[in-house]
C-alpha positions as CSV (number, residue, x, y, z in Angstrom):
1,M,4.9,19.6,-12.5
2,K,4.6,16.0,-11.3
3,S,7.6,13.8,-11.0
4,R,7.2,10.2,-12.0
5,M,9.3,7.2,-11.4
6,K,9.6,4.4,-14.0
7,T,7.7,1.3,-13.1
8,T,7.9,-2.1,-14.9
9,R,5.2,-4.7,-14.2
10,K,5.7,-8.4,-14.7
11,G,3.2,-11.2,-14.1
12,S,-0.5,-11.4,-15.1
13,D,-2.2,-10.6,-11.8
14,D,-2.2,-7.5,-9.6
15,P,1.3,-7.1,-8.0
16,E,1.6,-7.8,-4.3
17,V,5.3,-7.2,-4.1
18,A,7.7,-4.5,-5.4
19,A,11.5,-4.2,-5.8
20,V,12.7,-0.6,-5.7
21,Y,16.2,0.5,-6.8
22,C,18.1,3.8,-7.4
23,T,16.4,5.6,-4.6
24,H,19.8,7.3,-4.6
25,G,20.9,7.8,-8.2
26,D,24.5,6.8,-7.5
27,E,23.6,3.4,-6.0
28,T,23.2,1.3,-9.1
29,A,23.7,-2.3,-7.9
30,G,19.9,-2.8,-7.6
31,K,19.4,-1.5,-11.2
32,K,22.0,-3.9,-12.5
33,A,20.5,-6.8,-10.6
34,V,17.0,-6.1,-11.9
35,E,18.3,-5.8,-15.4
36,K,20.1,-9.1,-15.1
37,L,17.0,-10.8,-13.8
38,L,14.8,-9.5,-16.6
39,E,17.3,-10.5,-19.2
40,E,16.9,-14.1,-18.0
41,K,13.2,-13.9,-18.9
42,P,11.9,-15.9,-15.9
43,D,8.4,-17.1,-15.5
44,F,6.7,-14.7,-13.2
45,R,4.1,-16.7,-11.3
46,K,2.7,-13.6,-9.5
47,G,2.5,-9.9,-10.2
48,V,5.5,-7.8,-9.3
49,K,6.6,-4.2,-9.8
50,F,10.1,-3.1,-10.4
51,V,10.4,0.6,-9.5
52,F,13.3,2.7,-10.9
53,A,12.9,5.4,-8.2
54,N,15.1,8.3,-9.1
55,E,16.0,8.0,-12.8
56,K,16.7,11.7,-13.2
57,A,19.4,11.6,-10.5
58,F,20.9,8.4,-12.0
59,Q,21.0,10.1,-15.5
60,Q,22.8,13.1,-13.9
61,G,25.2,10.8,-12.1
62,G,24.3,12.1,-8.7
63,R,22.8,10.9,-5.4
64,Y,19.8,13.2,-5.9
65,V,18.6,16.2,-7.9
66,D,17.2,18.6,-5.2
67,T,16.9,16.7,-1.9
68,D,17.7,13.3,-0.6
69,L,14.8,11.1,-1.7
70,N,15.1,8.9,1.3
71,R,14.6,12.0,3.6
72,S,11.7,13.4,1.5
73,F,8.7,11.3,2.5
74,P,5.7,11.6,2.5
75,G,6.5,14.3,-0.1
76,S,4.1,16.6,-1.9
77,V,3.0,16.8,-5.5
78,E,3.1,20.6,-5.2
79,S,6.7,20.8,-4.0
80,S,9.4,22.5,-6.0
81,S,11.7,19.6,-5.1
82,H,12.0,16.8,-7.6
83,E,12.5,14.3,-4.9
84,E,9.5,15.4,-2.8
85,R,7.3,15.1,-5.8
86,L,8.7,11.6,-6.4
87,A,8.1,10.7,-2.8
88,A,4.4,11.6,-3.1
89,D,4.2,9.5,-6.3
90,M,6.0,6.5,-4.7
91,M,3.6,6.6,-1.7
92,E,0.7,6.0,-4.1
93,E,2.6,3.4,-6.3
94,L,3.8,1.3,-3.3
95,Q,0.8,1.4,-1.1
96,D,0.0,-2.0,0.5
97,L,2.8,-3.9,-1.2
98,K,5.6,-6.0,0.2
99,I,8.7,-4.0,-0.6
100,L,12.4,-4.7,-1.1
101,D,14.4,-1.4,-1.6
102,I,18.0,-2.1,-2.7
103,H,20.7,0.3,-1.5
104,E,24.5,0.4,-1.5
105,T,27.0,1.2,1.3
106,L,30.6,1.3,2.2
107,T,29.8,-0.2,5.6
108,S,30.7,-3.8,6.3
109,P,29.8,-6.6,6.8
110,V,27.1,-6.8,4.1
111,P,24.4,-7.5,3.2
112,F,22.0,-6.4,6.0
113,A,18.5,-5.1,6.2
114,L,16.9,-2.0,7.6
115,F,13.2,-1.8,8.6
116,T,10.9,0.4,10.7
117,W,7.7,-1.5,11.2
118,S,7.6,-4.5,13.5
119,D,4.2,-6.0,12.5
120,E,3.9,-9.6,11.5
121,E,3.9,-9.0,7.8
122,T,7.0,-6.8,7.9
123,I,8.9,-9.4,9.8
124,E,7.8,-12.1,7.4
125,T,8.9,-10.0,4.5
126,L,12.2,-9.3,6.3
127,R,12.8,-13.1,6.6
128,S,12.1,-13.6,2.9
129,T,15.1,-11.4,2.0
130,G,17.5,-14.0,3.4
131,V,19.7,-11.6,5.4
132,E,21.3,-12.6,8.6
133,D,21.3,-9.1,10.3
134,A,18.5,-6.5,10.4
135,V,18.4,-3.0,12.0
136,E,15.2,-1.2,13.1
137,I,15.6,2.5,12.1
138,S,12.3,4.0,12.9
139,Y,14.1,7.1,14.3
140,T,15.1,8.2,10.8
141,P,12.9,11.1,9.6
142,G,11.6,11.2,6.0
143,C,12.6,7.6,5.2
144,G,10.4,5.9,2.7
145,I,9.9,2.6,4.6
146,N,8.7,4.7,7.6
147,H,5.7,5.5,5.5
148,Y,5.0,2.5,3.2
149,G,6.7,-0.2,5.1
150,G,8.9,-3.0,3.7
151,E,12.6,-3.4,4.0
152,E,15.8,-1.7,2.7
153,V,18.7,-4.0,2.1
154,E,22.3,-2.7,2.0
155,V,24.8,-4.3,-0.3
156,G,28.4,-3.5,-0.9
157,P,31.1,-2.3,-1.1
158,K,29.3,0.4,-3.1
159,G,30.2,0.5,-6.7
160,S,31.7,-3.1,-6.8
161,R,30.8,-6.2,-8.7
162,E,30.2,-7.9,-5.4
163,A,27.5,-5.4,-4.5
164,V,25.7,-6.3,-7.8
165,N,26.0,-10.0,-7.1
166,Q,24.6,-9.5,-3.5
167,A,21.8,-7.5,-4.9
168,Y,20.9,-10.1,-7.5
169,R,21.0,-12.9,-4.9
170,L,18.8,-11.0,-2.4
171,L,16.4,-10.0,-5.2
172,K,16.0,-13.5,-6.4
173,T,15.7,-15.0,-2.9
174,F,13.0,-12.4,-2.1
175,L,11.0,-13.1,-5.2
176,I,11.2,-16.9,-4.7
177,N,10.2,-16.7,-1.1
178,Q,7.3,-14.4,-2.1
179,G,6.1,-16.9,-4.7
180,V,6.8,-14.6,-7.6
181,L,9.5,-16.9,-9.1
182,K,9.7,-20.7,-9.0
183,G,12.3,-22.1,-6.7
184,E,13.1,-23.6,-3.3
185,T,12.1,-21.2,-0.5
186,D,14.8,-20.4,2.1
187,H,13.7,-17.9,4.8
188,S,16.3,-16.6,7.2
189,N,15.9,-15.9,10.9
190,P,18.0,-12.7,11.2
191,D,19.4,-11.2,14.4
192,I,17.4,-8.0,15.1
193,Y,19.0,-4.8,16.3
194,R,17.2,-1.6,17.4
195,V,19.0,1.7,17.2
196,Y,18.6,3.8,20.4
197,G,21.3,6.4,19.8
198,T,23.7,7.8,17.3
199,E,27.4,8.8,17.3
200,P,28.1,12.2,15.8
201,K,30.4,12.0,12.8
202,P,33.7,13.7,13.7
203,E,34.9,16.7,11.7
204,E,37.9,14.8,10.5
205,D,38.1,11.2,9.3
206,W,38.5,8.5,12.0
207,M,39.0,4.8,11.4
208,P,36.6,2.4,13.2
209,A,38.3,-0.1,15.5
210,S,35.2,-2.2,16.0
211,E,33.1,-4.3,13.6
212,N,29.5,-3.8,12.9
213,F,27.2,-6.2,14.7
214,D,30.0,-7.3,17.1
215,S,29.3,-6.3,20.7
216,V,31.8,-3.8,22.4
217,D,32.3,-3.3,26.1
218,E,32.6,-0.1,28.1
219,G,36.2,1.2,27.6
220,D,36.8,-0.6,24.3
221,V,38.4,1.4,21.6
222,I,35.8,2.1,18.8
223,A,37.7,4.4,16.6
224,E,41.3,5.7,16.1
225,K,43.0,8.6,14.4
226,D,46.8,8.9,14.6
227,S,47.5,8.6,18.3
228,E,44.0,9.5,19.4
229,K,41.4,7.0,20.4
230,A,37.7,7.1,21.0
231,V,36.4,4.7,23.6
232,A,32.9,3.3,24.3
233,D,31.3,4.8,27.4
234,E,28.9,1.8,27.7
235,E,28.3,-1.7,26.3
236,F,26.6,-1.6,22.9
237,V,26.5,-3.2,19.4
238,P,27.8,-0.8,16.7
239,V,25.8,-0.8,13.4
240,L,26.1,1.5,10.4
241,F,29.8,2.4,11.0
242,S,31.8,2.8,7.8
243,D,35.5,2.9,7.3
244,T,35.4,6.6,6.8
245,Y,32.6,7.5,9.2
246,T,30.5,8.6,6.3
247,D,26.7,8.2,6.0
248,T,25.9,4.6,5.0
249,G,23.4,5.6,2.4
250,F,20.1,4.3,3.6
């Protein structure tokens, strides 16, 4: 059985860009942002696809049905996993497009972008999102943007009205800068971070004592729990730390 995602096309010509949302069914800010935009009935000057990635997970109220969609690429149409079949379908649907994939997180500050390819087109697409911080995450296995390119943007806090507002602003900025919608272009010049290592999540919750995207020095306290402290063993810039040390959702 083939899994299909729901795709809405706007504009008269062949799409060159796509906005993806609900890769994780419990991250709904992108869906609400797209619905708000479409309700406004804007004049689409170029073709665009709006891709409702994991509708089944959304309908079930969960993050995924069988496996994390953003760890299931490139997928297989023959797989027993709903998400792996979806991944194979998305690979075909999103081929050669400039992609904005909207996610939600508990991590702050937001918004920020995630990307894996460093070619000229990807960096140009990254700048068109308008974000100020971007993280290269090519180390992540099975991630969609590892295979079809483009950017993920993280908005938050997850489940909040502010997350929806951020998603709407990023979506509209992206579409204006790509020439899909009429408006004044405003490209950003984000600070770029490249992940070279990860910090294992403790078995029990710790509270970060450092801010994402702020440099810490060797010996600085980076997390605390009761009277215990975790310190940095080298200088680095923390990214993707959340207030409960949970996965950030990309």
